[in-house]
C-alpha positions in Angstrom: 39.3 51.3 -12.0 37.8 54.1 -9.9 36.0 51.5 -7.7 39.3 49.6 -7.2 41.1 52.8 -6.1 38.3 53.5 -3.6 38.9 50.0 -2.1 42.7 50.4 -2.1 42.4 53.8 -0.4 40.1 52.2 2.2 42.4 49.3 2.6 45.3 51.6 3.3 43.3 53.6 5.8 42.0 50.5 7.6 45.5 49.0 7.8 46.9 52.3 9.3 44.0 52.4 11.8 44.6 48.8 12.8 48.4 49.3 13.1 47.9 52.5 15.1 45.4 50.8 17.5 47.9 48.0 18.0 51.1 49.9 17.8 52.5 48.9 21.2 52.0 45.2 20.3 53.8 45.6 16.9 56.6 47.7 18.5 57.3 44.9 21.0 59.0 42.9 18.3 62.4 43.6 16.8 61.1 42.6 13.3 57.7 42.4 11.9 57.5 39.9 9.0 54.9 40.5 6.4 54.0 37.5 4.2 52.3 38.2 0.9 52.3 36.5 -2.5 52.6 39.7 -4.5 49.5 38.6 -6.4 48.2 42.1 -6.9 50.5 45.1 -7.2 47.9 47.5 -5.8 47.6 45.3 -2.6 51.4 45.2 -2.4 51.5 49.0 -2.6 48.8 49.3 0.1 50.6 47.0 2.5 53.9 48.8 2.0 52.3 52.2 2.4 50.4 51.4 5.6 53.2 49.4 7.4 55.9 51.9 6.4 53.7 54.8 7.6 53.3 53.3 11.1 56.4 51.2 11.6 60.1 51.8 10.9 61.3 50.4 7.6 64.2 48.8 9.6 61.7 46.8 11.6 59.9 45.3 8.6 60.7 42.2 6.7 58.8 41.3 3.6 58.6 37.6 2.6 57.1 35.9 -0.4 54.2 33.7 0.7 53.8 31.7 -2.4 50.6 29.5 -2.2 52.7 26.5 -3.2 54.9 26.8 -0.2 52.5 28.3 2.3 49.2 26.3 2.4 48.3 28.0 5.7 48.4 31.4 4.0 45.8 30.1 1.5 43.5 29.2 4.4 44.1 32.5 6.1 43.4 34.3 2.8 40.1 32.4 2.4 39.0 33.1 6.0 39.8 36.8 5.6 38.0 37.0 2.3 34.9 35.5 3.9 35.0 37.9 6.9 35.6 40.9 4.5 32.7 39.8 2.3 30.5 39.6 5.4 31.4 43.2 6.3 30.7 44.3 2.7 27.3 42.6 2.7 26.5 44.3 6.1 27.6 47.7 4.7 25.8 47.2 1.4 29.2 47.6 -0.4 29.2 44.2 -2.2 31.0 44.2 -5.5 30.0 42.4 -8.7 32.8 40.0 -8.2 31.5 39.1 -4.8 28.0 38.6 -6.2 29.3 36.3 -9.0 31.4 34.3 -6.6 29.3 34.1 -3.5 25.8 34.6 -4.8 23.5 37.6 -4.9 22.1 37.6 -1.3 23.6 38.0 2.1 21.4 35.2 3.4 22.8 32.8 0.9 26.3 33.9 1.5 25.9 33.5 5.3 24.2 30.1 5.1 26.5 28.6 2.4 29.9 30.0 3.5 30.1 32.1 6.6 28.1 30.0 9.0 30.0 26.8 8.0 33.4 28.4 8.5 32.5 30.1 11.8 31.2 26.8 13.1 34.5 25.1 12.3 36.4 28.0 13.9 34.4 27.8 17.1 35.4 24.1 17.7 
């Protein structure tokens, strides 16, 4: 649980930094829609905390992005997971779940997953 709270705190911080660095862009819209499937309550809380810290609650719209209805969100989730995992390998912050799912080495992960996806994205 302590490891999870460390990642949630970091997620909130990283989201706030991202939003702050791009505040002019986000404020150029009347409404900012946030699509999330409410899969994990801690992630939901982090999203709300970060967006509501940087943007007006009146400018935010939360929408359910159920995987059944939003296939594109599944692809985006997968791509973001791969990029986040690459960052975690680079920072030596890989979790046991990452190791079980992607393998034990950064080399294997990059060869079997990241390189293939980035090659497709470059097309």
